[in-house]
C-alpha positions as CSV (number, residue, x, y, z in Angstrom):
1,M,108.0,101.2,71.0
2,T,111.7,100.4,71.2
3,Y,113.0,97.3,73.1
4,R,114.3,99.5,75.9
5,T,111.0,101.3,76.2
6,F,109.1,97.9,76.1
7,R,111.5,96.5,78.8
8,T,110.9,99.5,81.1
9,W,107.1,99.2,80.5
10,A,107.1,95.5,81.4
11,A,109.2,96.0,84.6
12,L,106.9,98.8,85.9
13,T,103.8,96.8,85.1
14,L,105.2,93.9,87.1
15,L,106.0,96.2,90.0
16,A,102.4,97.5,89.8
17,C,101.0,93.9,90.0
18,L,103.5,92.9,92.7
19,S,102.5,96.1,94.7
20,L,98.9,95.1,94.5
21,T,99.3,91.5,95.5
22,G,102.3,91.7,97.8
23,C,103.7,88.4,96.5
24,A,104.7,86.6,93.3
25,H,101.0,86.3,92.0
26,V,100.0,88.7,89.2
27,Q,96.4,89.7,88.8
28,P,95.4,90.0,85.1
29,P,93.3,93.0,84.1
30,V,89.5,92.8,84.7
31,A,87.5,94.6,82.2
32,L,84.2,96.5,83.0
33,D,81.2,94.6,82.0
34,N,77.4,94.7,82.3
35,Q,77.6,93.5,85.8
36,F,79.0,97.0,86.7
37,W,77.1,99.1,84.2
38,D,73.6,97.5,84.9
39,A,73.8,98.2,88.7
40,K,72.9,101.8,89.5
41,E,71.7,101.2,93.1
42,P,75.1,100.6,94.7
43,T,76.9,103.6,96.0
44,I,80.4,104.0,94.6
45,G,83.1,105.6,96.7
46,V,85.9,107.0,94.6
47,A,89.4,107.4,96.1
48,I,93.1,107.7,95.4
49,N,96.0,106.8,97.5
50,A,98.7,109.2,98.7
51,V,100.4,109.7,95.4
52,P,104.2,109.1,95.9
53,V,106.5,112.0,95.3
54,P,108.5,112.0,92.0
55,V,111.9,110.3,92.1
56,L,114.6,109.4,89.6
57,A,114.9,105.6,89.4
58,L,118.3,104.2,88.3
59,T,117.8,100.8,86.7
60,G,119.9,98.1,85.0
61,N,122.9,96.0,85.9
62,Q,124.8,98.0,88.5
63,G,127.0,97.1,91.5
64,L,126.7,99.1,94.7
65,L,129.8,101.2,93.7
66,D,128.3,101.8,90.3
67,L,125.1,102.9,91.8
68,A,126.8,105.3,94.2
69,I,128.6,106.8,91.2
70,N,125.6,107.0,89.0
71,K,123.6,108.7,91.8
72,G,126.4,111.2,92.2
73,V,126.4,111.9,88.4
74,N,122.6,112.3,88.3
75,S,122.3,114.2,91.5
76,K,121.3,117.6,89.8
77,L,118.7,115.8,87.6
78,S,117.3,113.8,90.8
79,D,117.0,117.1,92.7
80,N,114.9,118.6,89.7
81,V,112.7,115.5,89.3
82,E,111.8,115.8,93.1
83,T,110.4,119.3,92.5
84,W,107.9,118.0,89.9
85,Q,104.3,118.3,91.1
86,V,101.6,115.5,91.3
87,R,98.7,117.5,92.7
88,D,96.8,117.1,89.5
89,F,96.3,113.6,90.5
90,N,94.3,114.8,93.6
91,T,91.5,116.0,91.3
92,L,91.2,112.7,89.5
93,P,88.5,111.3,91.9
94,E,86.2,114.3,91.3
95,A,86.5,113.9,87.5
96,I,85.5,110.2,87.9
97,V,82.7,111.0,90.2
98,A,81.3,113.6,87.6
99,K,81.4,111.1,84.9
100,L,79.6,108.5,86.9
101,Q,76.9,110.9,88.3
102,A,76.3,112.2,84.7
103,K,75.4,108.6,83.8
104,G,73.0,108.2,86.7
105,Y,75.2,106.2,89.2
106,K,75.5,107.1,92.9
107,A,79.1,108.2,93.3
108,K,80.9,110.2,95.9
109,R,84.3,111.3,96.7
110,I,86.3,109.7,99.6
111,E,88.5,112.5,100.7
112,E,91.0,110.5,102.7
113,P,93.8,108.7,100.8
114,V,93.2,104.9,100.8
115,D,96.4,102.8,101.6
116,I,95.5,99.3,100.7
117,A,98.8,98.0,102.2
118,S,97.3,99.0,105.6
119,Y,94.5,96.4,105.3
120,K,94.6,92.8,106.3
121,E,96.3,90.6,103.7
122,M,94.3,87.7,102.1
123,S,95.3,84.6,100.3
124,F,95.7,85.3,96.7
125,R,92.6,84.5,94.6
126,E,92.5,85.7,91.0
127,G,89.7,88.2,90.5
128,Y,89.7,89.4,94.1
129,M,91.6,92.0,96.1
130,P,94.5,90.4,98.2
131,R,93.6,92.8,101.0
132,D,90.4,92.9,103.0
133,L,88.8,96.1,102.3
134,T,85.3,95.2,103.4
135,S,85.5,97.5,106.4
136,L,85.3,100.6,104.1
137,K,81.7,99.8,103.4
138,A,80.6,100.9,106.8
139,T,83.4,103.4,107.2
140,Y,82.3,105.6,104.2
141,G,78.8,104.3,103.5
142,V,79.6,102.9,100.1
143,D,79.0,99.5,98.4
144,R,81.8,99.7,95.9
145,L,85.3,101.3,96.0
146,L,86.7,102.8,92.8
147,L,90.4,103.3,93.7
148,V,93.2,104.9,91.7
149,N,96.4,103.4,93.2
150,V,99.5,105.2,91.9
151,Y,102.7,103.3,92.5
152,A,105.5,105.3,91.0
153,T,106.1,108.9,89.5
154,G,109.1,110.5,88.3
155,A,111.8,109.5,85.8
156,T,113.9,106.4,84.9
157,R,117.2,106.0,83.4
158,S,119.0,102.6,82.7
159,Y,122.7,101.8,83.1
160,Y,125.1,99.0,82.5
161,S,127.6,99.5,85.3
162,I,128.5,103.2,85.0
163,V,127.6,103.4,81.4
164,P,124.1,104.9,80.7
165,T,122.1,102.8,78.2
166,S,119.2,105.2,77.9
167,A,118.3,108.9,78.3
168,P,116.1,109.7,81.2
169,M,112.4,109.1,80.5
170,A,109.3,110.4,82.5
171,Q,107.3,107.7,84.1
172,V,104.0,107.2,85.9
173,S,102.7,103.8,87.0
174,G,99.8,102.3,89.0
175,A,96.4,100.8,88.6
176,G,92.8,101.5,88.8
177,M,90.3,99.2,90.3
178,V,86.7,98.8,91.4
179,V,86.1,96.5,94.5
180,D,82.8,95.0,95.6
181,L,83.0,95.7,99.3
182,S,80.7,92.8,100.2
183,D,83.3,90.2,99.2
184,N,86.5,92.0,97.8
185,R,85.7,90.9,94.3
186,L,87.4,93.0,91.6
187,L,84.8,94.5,89.1
188,W,87.6,96.3,87.2
189,F,91.3,96.1,87.3
190,K,93.5,98.2,84.9
191,P,97.3,98.5,85.4
192,F,98.8,101.4,83.7
193,T,102.4,102.4,83.0
194,V,103.2,105.5,81.0
195,T,106.7,106.3,79.9
196,Q,107.5,109.4,78.0
197,A,110.6,110.7,76.4
198,A,111.5,114.3,76.3
199,Q,110.7,116.2,73.0
200,G,114.1,117.7,72.2
201,E,117.2,117.7,74.4
202,W,116.3,116.3,77.8
203,D,119.5,117.9,79.6
204,E,118.9,121.5,78.6
205,P,119.0,123.9,81.5
206,N,116.3,123.1,84.1
207,Y,115.3,119.9,82.3
208,A,112.3,121.7,80.9
209,N,111.7,119.1,78.1
210,L,111.9,116.2,80.5
211,S,109.6,118.1,82.9
212,N,107.1,118.6,80.2
213,A,107.3,114.9,79.3
214,F,106.4,114.1,83.0
215,Y,103.3,116.2,82.9
216,Q,102.3,114.6,79.5
217,A,102.7,111.2,81.1
218,M,100.6,112.2,84.1
219,D,97.8,113.6,81.9
220,D,98.0,110.4,79.8
221,S,97.6,108.4,83.1
222,R,94.7,110.5,84.2
223,Q,92.9,109.9,80.9
224,Q,93.5,106.1,81.2
225,M,91.6,106.2,84.5
226,I,88.8,108.5,83.3
227,S,88.0,107.2,79.9
228,P,86.4,103.8,80.9
229,F,83.7,105.8,82.8
230,A,83.2,108.4,80.1
231,Q,82.1,106.1,77.4
């Protein structure tokens, strides 16, 4: 991993954590343990948020005029990025439900998108959700919520003023979590950030190589969310 890629990864991971907590606190990952695996009686509701549409994020040290110029230079690329599709994410809950049911767990799909930002904010407490999701227990008849929360999709390109310091790279970031709806305790929390470079020239007609990189990043993100429940 190059320094530039690492820097992008770190920034997106921090964004994901800040999006979850809504403040400067960072929730560290929480691994699945026997407390989860040994309990087959609770009903697990599996959901995803409304996945954000792909956009081109221009990062780095840019003034307002620089940013306006850079947006103009990248307008064709930006328009192309916005045509990328994220619908494969919407089948992710079904894939996780199937893995859990195959292991004997009571799991069901929650059809509506779950927007954690719409729930009451709580004081930060490490190992607990910073939003009160306990009402979902009665709403959906579940004891635990397994939520895939996607924060950003699309591509990123860094600049110093009006000078590009990286080629565009596909990006997907978010977090998976299991919440005990009796007390908002996190039984699992896994941030993910996938950045993928184009294989070959990124700026060929229609940006096909960069588009392929995005779908690879999306598939990698899906697998990161499925694999903990497939072992």
